[in-house]
KOLKE-850241 format. One record per residue (C-alpha): residue in three letters; x, y, z. Coordinates in steps of 0.1 Angstrom, whole numbers, padded with zeros to 4 digits. Last residue first. Layout:
+------+-------+-------+-------+
: resn :     X :     Y :     Z :
+------+-------+-------+-------+
:  ALA :     X :     Y :     Z :
...
+------+-------+-------+-------+
This chain:
+------+-------+-------+-------+
: resn :     X :     Y :     Z :
+------+-------+-------+-------+
:  ILE : -0347 :  0048 :  0567 :
:  LEU : -0371 :  0020 :  0560 :
:  HIS : -0390 :  0041 :  0535 :
:  ASP : -0358 :  0051 :  0518 :
:  ASP : -0348 :  0015 :  0514 :
:  VAL : -0382 :  0006 :  0501 :
:  GLY : -0379 :  0034 :  0475 :
:  ALA : -0345 :  0022 :  0464 :
:  PHE : -0359 : -0013 :  0461 :
:  MET : -0385 :  0000 :  0436 :
:  THR : -0359 :  0021 :  0417 :
:  GLY : -0336 : -0009 :  0415 :
:  ALA : -0364 : -0031 :  0402 :
:  ALA : -0371 : -0005 :  0375 :
:  GLY : -0335 : -0003 :  0363 :
:  LEU : -0304 : -0013 :  0382 :
:  GLY : -0287 :  0021 :  0383 :
:  THR : -0312 :  0034 :  0408 :
:  LEU : -0297 :  0009 :  0433 :
:  ALA : -0265 :  0030 :  0434 :
:  ILE : -0232 :  0009 :  0433 :
:  SER : -0204 :  0017 :  0457 :
:  VAL : -0169 :  0002 :  0448 :
:  PRO : -0146 : -0004 :  0478 :
:  THR : -0109 :  0005 :  0470 :
:  ARG : -0087 : -0027 :  0470 :
:  TRP : -0059 : -0039 :  0492 :
:  THR : -0044 : -0073 :  0483 :
:  GLN : -0025 : -0093 :  0510 :
:  VAL : -0002 : -0122 :  0500 :
:  PRO :  0009 : -0145 :  0528 :
:  ALA :  0047 : -0154 :  0528 :
:  GLY :  0056 : -0189 :  0515 :
:  PHE :  0084 : -0177 :  0491 :
:  PRO :  0095 : -0142 :  0498 :
:  GLN :  0080 : -0119 :  0471 :
:  LEU :  0102 : -0114 :  0441 :
:  GLY :  0125 : -0084 :  0435 :
:  ARG :  0156 : -0102 :  0448 :
:  TYR :  0151 : -0129 :  0423 :
:  LEU :  0150 : -0104 :  0395 :
:  TYR :  0181 : -0088 :  0409 :
:  PHE :  0199 : -0122 :  0407 :
:  LEU :  0186 : -0130 :  0373 :
:  GLY :  0200 : -0098 :  0359 :
:  VAL :  0234 : -0104 :  0375 :
:  THR :  0236 : -0139 :  0361 :
:  ILE :  0225 : -0127 :  0326 :
:  GLY :  0252 : -0100 :  0327 :
:  VAL :  0279 : -0124 :  0339 :
:  LEU :  0269 : -0148 :  0311 :
:  SER :  0271 : -0120 :  0285 :
:  LEU :  0305 : -0111 :  0298 :
:  GLY :  0317 : -0147 :  0295 :
:  GLY :  0304 : -0150 :  0260 :
:  SER :  0320 : -0118 :  0250 :
:  THR :  0354 : -0129 :  0264 :
:  ILE :  0351 : -0164 :  0249 :
:  LEU :  0343 : -0150 :  0215 :
:  VAL :  0370 : -0123 :  0216 :
:  LEU :  0396 : -0149 :  0226 :
:  ASP :  0383 : -0173 :  0199 :
:  LYS :  0387 : -0145 :  0173 :
:  ASN :  0422 : -0138 :  0186 :
:  ALA :  0431 : -0175 :  0183 :
:  ASN :  0417 : -0175 :  0147 :
:  ARG :  0438 : -0145 :  0139 :
:  MET :  0469 : -0161 :  0153 :
:  ALA :  0462 : -0193 :  0133 :
:  VAL :  0458 : -0173 :  0101 :
:  LEU :  0491 : -0155 :  0108 :
:  ALA :  0509 : -0189 :  0114 :
:  GLN :  0495 : -0202 :  0082 :
:  SER :  0507 : -0172 :  0063 :
:  GLU :  0542 : -0175 :  0079 :
:  THR :  0544 : -0212 :  0068 :
:  THR :  0541 : -0242 :  0092 :
:  THR :  0563 : -0271 :  0083 :
:  PRO :  0584 : -0271 :  0115 :
:  THR :  0551 : -0269 :  0135 :
:  ARG :  0534 : -0238 :  0150 :
:  VAL :  0504 : -0248 :  0171 :
:  GLY :  0474 : -0226 :  0166 :
:  GLY :  0452 : -0254 :  0152 :
:  ALA :  0461 : -0276 :  0181 :
:  ARG :  0443 : -0251 :  0205 :
:  ARG :  0413 : -0250 :  0182 :
:  GLN :  0411 : -0287 :  0179 :
:  ALA :  0416 : -0293 :  0216 :
:  TRP :  0389 : -0267 :  0225 :
:  TRP :  0364 : -0282 :  0201 :
:  ARG :  0370 : -0318 :  0214 :
:  SER :  0367 : -0306 :  0250 :
:  TRP :  0335 : -0287 :  0242 :
:  GLU :  0320 : -0317 :  0224 :
:  GLU :  0329 : -0340 :  0253 :
:  GLY :  0314 : -0318 :  0280 :
:  VAL :  0282 : -0306 :  0262 :
:  LEU :  0258 : -0335 :  0267 :
:  PRO :  0267 : -0344 :  0303 :
:  LEU :  0296 : -0325 :  0320 :
:  LYS :  0326 : -0347 :  0325 :
:  ARG :  0348 : -0327 :  0301 :
:  VAL :  0341 : -0296 :  0321 :
:  MET :  0358 : -0313 :  0351 :
:  GLY :  0389 : -0321 :  0331 :
:  GLN :  0390 : -0285 :  0318 :
:  ALA :  0389 : -0273 :  0353 :
:  PHE :  0418 : -0296 :  0363 :
:  ARG :  0438 : -0284 :  0334 :
:  THR :  0432 : -0248 :  0344 :
:  LEU :  0442 : -0255 :  0380 :
:  VAL :  0474 : -0272 :  0367 :
:  GLY :  0482 : -0241 :  0346 :
:  SER :  0474 : -0217 :  0375 :
:  PHE :  0498 : -0236 :  0398 :
:  THR :  0525 : -0237 :  0371 :
:  HIS :  0531 : -0269 :  0351 :
:  GLY :  0511 : -0261 :  0319 :
:  GLN :  0528 : -0228 :  0313 :
:  ARG :  0563 : -0239 :  0320 :
:  ALA :  0570 : -0254 :  0285 :
:  THR :  0557 : -0223 :  0268 :
:  THR :  0579 : -0200 :  0288 :
:  SER :  0609 : -0219 :  0277 :
:  LEU :  0629 : -0240 :  0302 :
:  GLY :  0660 : -0227 :  0319 :
:  ASP :  0657 : -0251 :  0348 :
:  SER :  0650 : -0225 :  0375 :
:  ASP :  0613 : -0220 :  0368 :
:  ILE :  0607 : -0258 :  0368 :
:  ASN :  0618 : -0263 :  0403 :
:  LYS :  0590 : -0288 :  0412 :
:  VAL :  0591 : -0300 :  0376 :
:  GLU :  0627 : -0311 :  0378 :
:  ALA :  0638 : -0314 :  0342 :
:  TRP :  0649 : -0350 :  0334 :
:  PRO :  0682 : -0355 :  0315 :
:  LEU :  0683 : -0393 :  0318 :
:  LYS :  0710 : -0408 :  0340 :
:  ARG :  0720 : -0440 :  0323 :
:  LYS :  0719 : -0474 :  0339 :
:  THR :  0748 : -0495 :  0331 :
:  GLY :  0749 : -0520 :  0303 :
:  HIS :  0757 : -0557 :  0305 :
:  GLY :  0721 : -0569 :  0309 :
:  THR :  0698 : -0547 :  0329 :
:  GLY :  0703 : -0511 :  0342 :
:  LEU :  0670 : -0501 :  0328 :
:  ILE :  0679 : -0470 :  0307 :
:  GLY :  0711 : -0487 :  0293 :
:  CYS :  0701 : -0476 :  0258 :
:  ARG :  0721 : -0502 :  0239 :
:  GLY :  0731 : -0531 :  0261 :
:  GLY :  0706 : -0528 :  0290 :
:  ALA :  0674 : -0518 :  0272 :
:  PHE :  0682 : -0535 :  0239 :
:  ALA :  0694 : -0567 :  0256 :
:  GLY :  0664 : -0569 :  0279 :
:  ALA :  0639 : -0562 :  0251 :
:  PHE :  0656 : -0585 :  0227 :
:  ASP :  0658 : -0613 :  0253 :
:  CYS :  0621 : -0611 :  0259 :
:  LEU :  0614 : -0611 :  0221 :
:  GLY :  0635 : -0642 :  0218 :
:  PRO :  0617 : -0659 :  0247 :
:  TYR :  0585 : -0658 :  0227 :
:  LYS :  0563 : -0688 :  0235 :
:  ALA :  0564 : -0693 :  0273 :
:  ASP :  0578 : -0660 :  0285 :
:  MET :  0557 : -0640 :  0260 :
:  ILE :  0524 : -0658 :  0270 :
:  GLU :  0531 : -0654 :  0307 :
:  ARG :  0538 : -0617 :  0302 :
:  LEU :  0505 : -0612 :  0285 :
:  TRP :  0485 : -0632 :  0311 :
:  PRO :  0500 : -0612 :  0340 :
:  ARG :  0469 : -0611 :  0362 :
:  PRO :  0480 : -0593 :  0394 :
:  VAL :  0501 : -0568 :  0375 :
:  GLU :  0538 : -0562 :  0379 :
:  PRO :  0546 : -0541 :  0348 :
:  LEU :  0578 : -0554 :  0331 :
:  LEU :  0569 : -0576 :  0301 :
:  MET :  0541 : -0561 :  0280 :
:  LEU :  0551 : -0525 :  0287 :
:  ALA :  0587 : -0534 :  0277 :
:  LEU :  0576 : -0550 :  0245 :
:  TYR :  0558 : -0518 :  0234 :
:  GLY :  0587 : -0494 :  0240 :
:  PHE :  0612 : -0519 :  0227 :
:  ALA :  0593 : -0521 :  0194 :
:  LEU :  0595 : -0483 :  0191 :
:  CYS :  0632 : -0483 :  0197 :
:  ARG :  0637 : -0512 :  0172 :
:  PHE :  0616 : -0493 :  0146 :
:  GLU :  0637 : -0461 :  0151 :
:  LEU :  0669 : -0480 :  0147 :
:  THR :  0660 : -0493 :  0113 :
:  THR :  0655 : -0529 :  0105 :
:  THR :  0674 : -0557 :  0086 :
:  GLU :  0708 : -0543 :  0092 :
:  GLU :  0739 : -0548 :  0070 :
:  ALA :  0771 : -0533 :  0083 :
:  ASP :  0789 : -0514 :  0055 :
:  GLU :  0789 : -0481 :  0073 :
:  ASP :  0807 : -0496 :  0103 :
:  GLU :  0803 : -0473 :  0133 :
:  ASP :  0772 : -0492 :  0146 :
:  GLU :  0790 : -0525 :  0142 :
:  TYR :  0799 : -0530 :  0179 :
:  VAL :  0764 : -0526 :  0192 :
:  GLU :  0751 : -0545 :  0162 :
:  LYS :  0766 : -0577 :  0176 :
:  GLU :  0745 : -0574 :  0207 :
:  ASP :  0714 : -0572 :  0186 :
:  GLU :  0724 : -0602 :  0165 :
:  GLU :  0731 : -0623 :  0196 :
:  LYS :  0698 : -0613 :  0212 :
:  SER :  0678 : -0621 :  0181 :
:  PRO :  0670 : -0594 :  0155 :
:  LEU :  0634 : -0581 :  0152 :
:  ALA :  0613 : -0587 :  0121 :
:  GLU :  0604 : -0624 :  0125 :
:  ALA :  0596 : -0622 :  0162 :
:  LEU :  0577 : -0590 :  0156 :
:  VAL :  0554 : -0608 :  0131 :
:  ASP :  0547 : -0637 :  0154 :
:  LEU :  0542 : -0612 :  0182 :
:  VAL :  0511 : -0596 :  0167 :
:  GLU :  0490 : -0624 :  0155 :
:  ALA :  0502 : -0645 :  0184 :
:  THR :  0487 : -0620 :  0209 :
:  ILE :  0454 : -0622 :  0192 :
:  GLY :  0453 : -0660 :  0195 :
:  GLU :  0467 : -0662 :  0231 :
:  LEU :  0440 : -0638 :  0242 :
:  ARG :  0413 : -0658 :  0225 :
:  ILE :  0425 : -0690 :  0242 :
:  ARG :  0428 : -0672 :  0276 :
:  SER :  0393 : -0658 :  0276 :
:  ARG :  0381 : -0677 :  0306 :
:  GLU :  0414 : -0673 :  0323 :
:  GLU :  0414 : -0635 :  0318 :
:  PRO :  0378 : -0632 :  0331 :
:  THR :  0389 : -0651 :  0363 :
:  LEU :  0379 : -0687 :  0367 :
:  LYS :  0357 : -0699 :  0396 :
:  ASP :  0325 : -0695 :  0375 :
:  ARG :  0339 : -0717 :  0349 :
:  VAL :  0345 : -0745 :  0374 :
:  ALA :  0309 : -0745 :  0385 :
:  ASN :  0302 : -0738 :  0422 :
:  LYS :  0296 : -0701 :  0416 :
:  ARG :  0258 : -0706 :  0414 :
:  ARG :  0254 : -0700 :  0451 :
:  GLN :  0270 : -0666 :  0448 :
:  ALA :  0247 : -0656 :  0419 :
:  MET :  0216 : -0665 :  0441 :
:  SER :  0230 : -0644 :  0470 :
:  ARG :  0237 : -0615 :  0446 :
:  ARG :  0201 : -0616 :  0433 :
:  ILE :  0187 : -0618 :  0469 :
:  SER :  0206 : -0587 :  0479 :
:  GLU :  0196 : -0568 :  0447 :
:  PRO :  0159 : -0573 :  0454 :
:  VAL :  0140 : -0593 :  0427 :
:  HIS :  0113 : -0573 :  0411 :
:  VAL :  0083 : -0592 :  0396 :
:  TRP :  0063 : -0571 :  0372 :
:  SER :  0089 : -0578 :  0345 :
:  PRO :  0098 : -0547 :  0324 :
:  ASP :  0136 : -0552 :  0331 :
:  ALA :  0152 : -0518 :  0329 :
:  LYS :  0166 : -0520 :  0364 :
:  ALA :  0180 : -0555 :  0358 :
:  ALA :  0196 : -0543 :  0326 :
:  ALA :  0212 : -0514 :  0344 :
:  GLU :  0226 : -0537 :  0370 :
:  ALA :  0240 : -0561 :  0344 :
:  LYS :  0256 : -0532 :  0325 :
:  GLU :  0271 : -0518 :  0357 :
:  ALA :  0285 : -0552 :  0366 :
:  GLU :  0300 : -0557 :  0331 :
:  ALA :  0316 : -0522 :  0333 :
:  ASP :  0333 : -0531 :  0366 :
:  THR :  0343 : -0565 :  0353 :
:  ASP :  0364 : -0550 :  0325 :
:  LEU :  0378 : -0583 :  0312 :
:  SER :  0344 : -0589 :  0297 :
:  SER :  0351 : -0562 :  0272 :
:  LEU :  0370 : -0587 :  0251 :
:  GLY :  0353 : -0581 :  0217 :
:  LEU :  0385 : -0574 :  0198 :
:  HIS :  0370 : -0543 :  0182 :
:  ALA :  0369 : -0525 :  0216 :
:  ALA :  0407 : -0526 :  0219 :
:  ARG :  0414 : -0489 :  0210 :
:  ALA :  0382 : -0479 :  0228 :
:  SER :  0396 : -0493 :  0260 :
:  MET :  0426 : -0470 :  0255 :
:  ALA :  0403 : -0439 :  0252 :
:  ALA :  0382 : -0449 :  0282 :
:  ARG :  0412 : -0456 :  0303 :
:  ILE :  0428 : -0422 :  0294 :
:  ALA :  0395 : -0404 :  0303 :
:  PRO :  0393 : -0422 :  0336 :
:  PRO :  0430 : -0413 :  0343 :
:  GLU :  0426 : -0376 :  0336 :
:  THR :  0401 : -0363 :  0361 :
:  TRP :  0408 : -0377 :  0395 :
:  GLY :  0446 : -0379 :  0392 :
:  LEU :  0445 : -0343 :  0379 :
:  GLY :  0439 : -0331 :  0415 :
:  PHE :  0474 : -0334 :  0428 :
:  PRO :  0499 : -0335 :  0399 :
:  LEU :  0501 : -0366 :  0377 :
:  ILE :  0527 : -0393 :  0378 :
:  LYS :  0519 : -0408 :  0412 :
:  SER :  0482 : -0411 :  0405 :
:  TYR :  0490 : -0425 :  0370 :
:  ALA :  0509 : -0454 :  0386 :
:  PRO :  0481 : -0460 :  0411 :
:  ARG :  0456 : -0464 :  0382 :
:  THR :  0479 : -0488 :  0363 :
:  THR :  0488 : -0513 :  0390 :
:  ALA :  0460 : -0526 :  0413 :
:  ALA :  0429 : -0510 :  0399 :
:  TRP :  0439 : -0513 :  0363 :
:  ASN :  0453 : -0548 :  0366 :
:  ALA :  0421 : -0561 :  0383 :
:  SER :  0397 : -0542 :  0360 :
:  SER :  0414 : -0555 :  0328 :
:  VAL :  0406 : -0529 :  0301 :
:  TYR :  0435 : -0507 :  0310 :
:  LEU :  0468 : -0525 :  0316 :
:  SER :  0465 : -0559 :  0298 :
:  LEU :  0437 : -0552 :  0273 :
:  SER :  0451 : -0518 :  0264 :
:  ILE :  0486 : -0532 :  0261 :
:  LEU :  0473 : -0557 :  0236 :
:  PRO :  0452 : -0531 :  0218 :
:  THR :  0484 : -0510 :  0213 :
:  ALA :  0502 : -0539 :  0196 :
:  ASN :  0480 : -0540 :  0165 :
:  GLU :  0479 : -0505 :  0150 :
:  THR :  0511 : -0491 :  0164 :
:  LEU :  0531 : -0523 :  0156 :
:  PHE :  0517 : -0526 :  0120 :
:  ALA :  0525 : -0490 :  0112 :
:  LYS :  0560 : -0494 :  0126 :
:  TYR :  0565 : -0527 :  0107 :
:  ALA :  0554 : -0510 :  0074 :
:  THR :  0579 : -0482 :  0080 :
:  SER :  0606 : -0507 :  0089 :
:  ASP :  0600 : -0526 :  0056 :
:  ALA :  0603 : -0494 :  0036 :
:  GLN :  0635 : -0483 :  0054 :
:  VAL :  0651 : -0517 :  0050 :
:  LYS :  0641 : -0518 :  0013 :
:  LYS :  0655 : -0483 :  0007 :
:  THR :  0688 : -0494 :  0022 :
:  TYR :  0699 : -0480 :  0055 :
:  ARG :  0731 : -0461 :  0060 :
:  SER :  0714 : -0428 :  0050 :
:  GLN :  0694 : -0428 :  0083 :
:  PRO :  0725 : -0421 :  0104 :
:  GLN :  0736 : -0392 :  0082 :
:  PRO :  0704 : -0372 :  0082 :
:  ASN :  0713 : -0350 :  0112 :
:  ARG :  0687 : -0322 :  0117 :
:  SER :  0662 : -0338 :  0093 :
:  GLN :  0667 : -0371 :  0112 :
:  ILE :  0656 : -0354 :  0145 :
:  HIS :  0624 : -0341 :  0128 :
:  ALA :  0617 : -0375 :  0113 :
:  THR :  0621 : -0390 :  0148 :
:  ILE :  0596 : -0365 :  0162 :
:  ALA :  0571 : -0371 :  0134 :
:  SER :  0573 : -0409 :  0138 :
:  PHE :  0569 : -0408 :  0176 :
:  GLY :  0541 : -0383 :  0178 :
:  SER :  0539 : -0346 :  0182 :
:  THR :  0562 : -0318 :  0169 :
:  TRP :  0560 : -0282 :  0182 :
:  THR :  0577 : -0252 :  0169 :
:  ASN :  0592 : -0221 :  0186 :
:  GLN :  0621 : -0221 :  0162 :
:  ALA :  0648 : -0219 :  0189 :
:  PRO :  0625 : -0232 :  0216 :
:  ASP :  0621 : -0265 :  0198 :
:  HIS :  0593 : -0284 :  0215 :
:  LEU :  0589 : -0321 :  0211 :
:  ALA :  0556 : -0338 :  0220 :
:  PRO :  0553 : -0375 :  0231 :
:  LEU :  0524 : -0372 :  0238 :
:  HIS :  0493 : -0356 :  0224 :
:  HIS :  0472 : -0326 :  0232 :
:  THR :  0493 : -0306 :  0206 :
:  PRO :  0493 : -0275 :  0228 :
:  VAL :  0509 : -0293 :  0258 :
:  ALA :  0498 : -0296 :  0294 :
:  SER :  0465 : -0315 :  0287 :
:  PRO :  0485 : -0343 :  0270 :
:  SER :  0504 : -0351 :  0302 :
:  SER :  0539 : -0340 :  0314 :
:  GLN :  0572 : -0351 :  0327 :
:  ILE :  0598 : -0330 :  0309 :
:  LEU :  0629 : -0346 :  0294 :
:  GLN :  0656 : -0322 :  0283 :
:  TYR :  0677 : -0321 :  0251 :
:  GLU :  0711 : -0315 :  0236 :
:  THR :  0732 : -0319 :  0267 :
:  GLU :  0724 : -0356 :  0270 :
:  ASP :  0738 : -0362 :  0236 :
:  LEU :  0715 : -0372 :  0208 :
:  THR :  0711 : -0403 :  0186 :
:  GLU :  0709 : -0434 :  0208 :
:  THR :  0695 : -0418 :  0240 :
:  PHE :  0670 : -0399 :  0219 :
:  TYR :  0658 : -0431 :  0203 :
:  ALA :  0652 : -0447 :  0236 :
:  ILE :  0633 : -0417 :  0249 :
:  THR :  0612 : -0418 :  0217 :
:  GLY :  0604 : -0455 :  0221 :
:  LEU :  0594 : -0450 :  0258 :
:  CYS :  0572 : -0421 :  0248 :
:  GLU :  0556 : -0442 :  0221 :
:  ALA :  0549 : -0470 :  0246 :
:  ASP :  0535 : -0449 :  0274 :
:  ILE :  0542 : -0453 :  0312 :
:  SER :  0576 : -0437 :  0309 :
:  PRO :  0612 : -0440 :  0321 :
:  LEU :  0606 : -0476 :  0331 :
:  GLY :  0606 : -0492 :  0365 :
:  PHE :  0569 : -0498 :  0363 :
:  ALA :  0562 : -0461 :  0359 :
:  PRO :  0580 : -0430 :  0348 :
:  GLY :  0563 : -0398 :  0335 :
:  TRP :  0544 : -0393 :  0303 :
:  VAL :  0566 : -0374 :  0278 :
:  HIS :  0574 : -0338 :  0268 :
:  LEU :  0607 : -0335 :  0250 :
:  GLU :  0623 : -0301 :  0252 :
:  LEU :  0652 : -0294 :  0228 :
:  MET :  0680 : -0271 :  0239 :
+------+-------+-------+-------+
């Protein structure tokens, strides 16, 4: 049985991640519920360090990413893909690349960069998904990574937390000899908030730019995706080999994943959903019809809500999962993931160590295209890393023990130091003529 590792459910959806949503939708369309299991996970729990991740216990292989996973499923059953023309497949491949590159920054701005939406909706969702302890280490790293995906848009002003920190750092670095206390500075800023612009939220001040970048993405999707009537018609034409379709199923599943995260999350500043409702009702209808009519994972439209084959993580030992799938979810596995998250926060070395560890761990993953020689090389590298880590740990222990005994041998700090010396007697006759003279005087006095 295949094991699909995905981010857990949120916002009434099976997953909080767009690619994971698309993969789940694709599985519900192409596989039977008895052929796979869904495992709620996070990137730190899988060797690929990326979700979605598909583990095939029969071959002991890992496949990561939406496109790679769908390609692996199609290689097992190529018949559904053969009904598409080469033009449709080429167009859908281009649309998928466009969607991944341009729709991800929109979701980043809405759910991660915006401080209000992050604090009220996204961060609590991750806290519910992740095991205890990981909610403190992984969400900040996820937000930083997603914010970096949207950094080129120049809308960092939506992150009011970061803007406040930058302003405070600039004030501290001000070389002026006059220092204005923080309380007075805040009072002056509060008095200036009488203008209309100052009363607007960051999303409202940037609304024109947000509508512009949203239109660049959704205009393309509106042309590529079928309307609600066309999509419902395809439900009854799936068995017809001569039915003409303009896009592949995998593209429609991926588009559903992105559109669902634009529409369904209940955020305090829903600028993205407002734009879609006002200007792209066709895309809203597509997402609802696709979820309810085809996949049925939301219980909307004329479809019924399907029971997805989730593996119960609390009883993961009794679910028949492979040993590899259980490693990241045991108590020791969660503790290790927490420790790795803490190491990542160390200054200077944290990020570099985490990057090196992820690369080395991913290098030892066996994929469907991995040859025996590559697997042997990966195993040797893993053994070398084990030897290196073990020797480094033993050396660190030895240095620590040596420093401990060196400290024990030192004098207590603050204690008075007493030095005992043997008195040295010097004969006056050894000082020349003057010494001889004074020696005689000394004898005379005696």
